[in-house]
C-alpha positions in Angstrom: -46.1 11.9 -31.8 -43.5 8.8 -32.0 -40.9 12.1 -33.6 -41.2 14.1 -31.3 -40.9 12.5 -28.6 -37.2 11.3 -30.1 -36.0 14.4 -30.5 -36.9 15.1 -27.6 -35.4 12.4 -25.6 -32.5 13.7 -28.3 -32.2 16.9 -27.3 -32.1 16.3 -23.5 -29.6 14.1 -24.0 -27.8 16.9 -25.8 -28.2 19.2 -23.1 -26.7 16.2 -20.7 -24.3 16.0 -21.9 -23.6 19.7 -22.5 -24.1 19.7 -18.8 -21.8 17.0 -17.7 -18.7 18.3 -19.7 -19.1 21.7 -18.8 -19.2 20.0 -15.5 -15.8 18.0 -15.6 -14.5 21.4 -18.1 -15.1 23.2 -14.3 -13.3 19.9 -12.7 -9.9 20.0 -10.8 -7.4 17.3 -10.8 -3.6 17.4 -9.2 -1.2 14.2 -9.7 1.2 12.8 -7.3 3.6 10.0 -8.4 6.4 7.7 -6.7 7.1 5.4 -3.7 4.9 2.2 -4.5 5.5 2.3 0.4 3.1 5.1 0.0 0.4 3.9 -2.6 -2.5 2.5 -0.7 -2.5 5.3 1.3 -3.4 8.5 -1.3 -5.2 6.3 -2.6 -7.1 5.4 -0.5 -6.7 9.1 1.0 -7.5 10.6 -2.9 -11.3 8.1 -3.4 -12.8 9.7 -0.2 -11.1 12.8 -0.6 -12.7 12.9 -4.5 -15.9 11.7 -2.9 -16.8 14.7 -0.2 -15.2 16.5 -3.0 -17.6 16.9 -6.8 -15.3 18.0 -8.8 -11.8 17.6 -7.7 -9.2 15.0 -8.6 -6.3 13.1 -7.4 -4.1 11.2 -9.8 -2.1 8.8 -7.8 0.6 6.6 -9.6 3.4 4.8 -8.4 7.2 4.5 -9.9 8.8 4.4 -7.5 10.5 7.3 -5.1 13.5 8.3 -6.8 10.5 8.7 -10.4 7.6 10.6 -7.7 11.1 13.3 -6.6 13.0 13.9 -9.9 8.7 14.4 -11.7 7.5 16.7 -9.4 11.6 18.5 -9.2 11.5 19.2 -13.1 6.9 20.5 -13.2 5.5 17.4 -14.5 3.6 16.0 -11.2 1.9 18.5 -8.7 3.3 16.3 -5.6 5.7 13.7 -5.8 5.5 10.3 -3.2 9.4 9.6 -1.3 10.5 6.9 1.4 13.7 8.9 1.5 14.7 12.1 1.9 14.8 14.3 -1.1 18.7 15.7 -0.1 19.4 11.8 -0.4 18.4 11.3 -4.3 21.3 12.3 -6.0 20.5 15.0 -8.8 17.0 16.5 -6.2 17.6 19.8 -5.2 16.2 19.8 -1.8 16.0 23.0 -1.1 14.1 24.1 -3.7 10.5 21.7 -2.5 8.6 21.0 0.6 8.2 17.9 2.9 5.5 16.6 3.9 5.9 13.8 5.9 2.2 12.2 6.0 3.4 8.6 7.5 6.4 6.2 8.9 6.5 3.0 6.9 8.6 -0.5 8.7 9.5 -2.4 5.8 10.7 -6.3 6.4 12.8 -9.0 5.7 10.2 -11.5 3.7 10.7 -15.3 2.6 8.8 -18.2 0.5 7.0 -19.5 3.8 9.0 -23.5 2.7 12.2 -21.6 3.6 12.4 -23.5 7.2 13.8 -20.0 9.3 11.7 -17.7 11.1 14.5 -15.5 12.6 17.8 -14.4 11.6 21.0 -12.4 12.8 20.8 -8.8 10.4 24.2 -10.4 10.5 23.0 -12.8 7.9 20.6 -11.1 6.2 23.3 -8.8 5.6 25.1 -12.1 4.7 22.2 -13.3 1.9 22.5 -9.9 0.2 25.9 -8.9 -0.3 26.3 -13.0 -1.8 28.0 -14.4 1.3 25.4 -16.7 2.5 23.4 -18.9 -0.9 21.6 -21.7 0.5 18.1 -21.5 3.7 20.4 -24.8 5.7 23.9 -22.1 6.4 21.4 -20.6 8.4 18.7 -24.2 10.0 16.2 -23.7 6.6 15.6 -26.8 4.2 18.8 -27.7 2.2 18.2 -25.1 -0.4 19.5 -21.9 -2.3 18.1 -18.9 -2.0 16.8 -16.7 -4.4 16.8 -13.8 -3.9 14.7 -10.9 -5.4 15.4 -6.6 -5.5 13.2 -4.1 -5.5 13.7 -2.4 -8.6 16.9 0.5 -8.3 15.0 4.2 -7.6 12.9 2.1 -5.2 12.9 3.6 -2.1 12.3 0.2 0.0 14.8 -0.5 -1.5 17.3 2.4 -0.5 15.6 2.4 2.9 16.3 -1.9 3.0 19.9 -1.7 1.6 20.7 1.6 4.0 19.7 0.0 7.4 21.0 -3.5 6.9 24.2 -3.1 3.8 25.6 0.0 5.9 28.4 0.8 2.9 28.1 -2.4 1.1 26.4 -2.9 -2.3 23.6 -5.9 -2.9 24.6 -8.4 -5.9 23.0 -7.8 -8.1 19.1 -10.0 -8.0 15.9 -10.2 -10.3 14.1 -7.7 -9.7 10.7 -8.2 -8.4 7.3 -4.8 -7.5 5.8 -7.6 -5.3 5.0 -10.4 -3.2 3.8 -12.8 -5.6 7.2 -13.3 -6.8 8.3 -13.9 -3.4 5.1 -17.3 -2.7 5.7 -18.1 -5.9 9.0 -19.0 -5.8 10.9 -21.7 -4.0 14.0 -20.6 -1.2 13.0 -16.5 -2.5 14.0 -14.0 -0.3 12.8 -10.1 -0.3 11.5 -6.9 2.0 8.5 -5.1 2.0 6.7 -1.9 4.1 5.1 -3.6 6.4 1.6 -2.3 4.2 2.4 -4.2 1.2 3.1 -8.2 4.1 0.1 -10.5 2.8 -1.1 -14.1 3.8 1.2 -15.9 1.4 4.7 -15.2 2.8 6.5 -15.3 6.1 8.4 -12.4 7.4 11.7 -13.0 9.7 12.2 -12.3 12.1 15.4 -10.1 12.7 18.2 -11.0 16.6 14.8 -12.2 17.6 12.4 -8.4 17.5 9.2 -8.9 15.4 8.1 -6.8 12.8 5.7 -5.0 14.4 4.1 -1.6 14.5 5.2 -1.0 18.3 9.0 -1.8 17.3 9.5 0.4 15.3 8.0 3.0 17.5 9.8 2.5 19.7 13.1 1.7 17.2 13.9 -1.6 18.2 12.9 -2.7 14.5 15.3 0.1 12.5 14.4 -0.8 9.1 11.5 2.3 8.7 11.3 5.5 7.0 9.3 8.8 7.0 6.6 9.2 4.7 6.9 11.9 2.7 5.2 13.9 -0.1 7.3 16.5 -1.6 5.7 19.1 -3.7 7.3 22.6 -5.0 7.0 26.6 -3.2 3.4 27.2 -3.9 2.2 24.3 -4.3 -1.3 24.7 -5.7 -4.6 25.8 -3.9 -5.9 22.0 -4.4 -2.5 20.1 -3.6 -2.4 22.3 0.0 -5.6 21.0 -0.3 -5.2 17.4 -0.2 -2.0 18.0 2.0 -4.7 18.9 5.0 -6.8 15.9 4.1 -3.6 13.8 4.2 -3.1 15.4 7.5 -6.6 15.0 8.9 -7.7 14.0 12.1 -9.6 11.1 10.3 -6.1 10.4 7.9 -4.3 10.0 10.5 -6.1 7.8 13.5 -8.3 5.6 11.5 -6.9 5.0 7.9 -2.9 5.1 8.6 -3.2 2.4 11.5 -6.1 0.1 8.5 -3.4 0.4 5.7 -0.2 -0.7 7.8 1.5 2.4 8.2 2.1 5.4 11.4 0.8 8.0 12.4 4.1 10.1 12.8 2.6 11.7 15.6 2.9 7.7 16.9 7.1 8.1 16.9 8.9 8.1 20.2 
């Protein structure tokens, strides 16, 4: 009797695993790669989409806007997430891609909480990243060396920040980082990040008295912001189109986007 029971359990297990394998085989998947600023939104939306659509998978990865644009252009991924317009990235044939704007994100300078500065002029912010101001005491803060923590060269967040803060100038070489954790741990540090990545561990700087808020982005008083794009090639797959429709659905646009620190495209003035 015991042997028969064990044989039955064994056969049942094999059938169950076989059934699971067939279900997995029937599954569909797409991959979205690129902007770290957009990544939290796409990850959250993908989890909700997958829970509502069993057997369909959205793989989300970072890597920076440049990576997203180049990989979707080459056909290596289905969606390229970017803080930049494709036209702004060297080597990208924008005419071969389709732009889907899904949100807006503000970008703010962040500093170690102990630097002693809360507001800065745009001119002095520029001077910091050009290496012309090197101590916080020059700006009314502590007698402490300014430590610049830049973003990686392919970062859309970096490109947006430099476009509005530095204009046609080039930032001095500095240590690169991808999170605000290094700012909170490094005395005298300054960097910049999307609103969606700001934590209580760092302080934001207002610029010329203007606070980094969604409202100020929407009325363009705060000028350091970018559209968040999800690029596809022409004739994307049905799953890709369906997921993009989900990203632009009222539920994601009106509920999720605000919760995660983004701004719906429709609210821009």
